[in-house]
N, C-alpha and C positions, 0 to 999 in steps of 0.2 A: 085530267084536272090541272095538269101542271103547265107552266109556260109554254106558249107556241115557240118552237125554232124556226129559222129560218129554213131557206131551201137547202137540202141535204140528201145525200143517199147513203143507205147503210147496207149492210151485208147480212143475210140469215145464213148460216152453215148448216150442212146435213154431212155427217160424218159417219162411216161404217166402219166399225173395230171388228177385225176377226183374230183368231190366234195367234197370226203372225203378225199383227199391227195394224194400222190403217189399209182397209182394204178399199175405199173408196172416199173421195170428198168432192162435195158440190157446194155452191153457194148460190144464192138468189138476192137480187136487188130489193130492196125496202125504202119507202120513203113514207111521210106523215101526210095524212089527207086533212081536208079541211077542218075535220072533227078533232085534229090532233092526234089522230092514232095512227100508229106503225101498220102500213099495209104492204102485202108483195107487190112489185111491178113486174109488168111484161119485160121480158129481156130485150125484145124488138124497140122498145121505147128508151132503152138506155144504151144504144149501139155505140155512141162516142166513148162512154165509160168502160164499156166491156172491151172494147178495141184498146184503149190506152192501158187497163190491167192485163190483157192478154199479151200486149207487147212487153211491158216491162216483166212479166211472167217468164216469157221466151227467152230473155235474156239471163235468166236464172235457171234455165233448163226444163221449165215445166210448160206444158201445153194446156191452155184452156178451150174447150169446146162447148158449143150451145147445144143444149138437150131439152128442147121446150123452152120453158121459162128458167130452167136453171143452166147453170156453168159448171161443167165437170172439169176437175184438175187431174190431169194425166202427167206423172212423173216421168 
């Protein structure tokens, strides 16, 4: 019911915690639809954004890989 925001992209994180700390970390892109609801996006539809984030992550020593509609972070 809030005000509609412009074209934006966000992320929804999924983090698995084990006894030794973070076991896995993934994210999925989200956007607002016409009803102003936040909904998941297909990773293939956000290729340019994924590529830009993957390149930035690589400079920091991390690798992002596509697994379906989720991006998996590998340190």
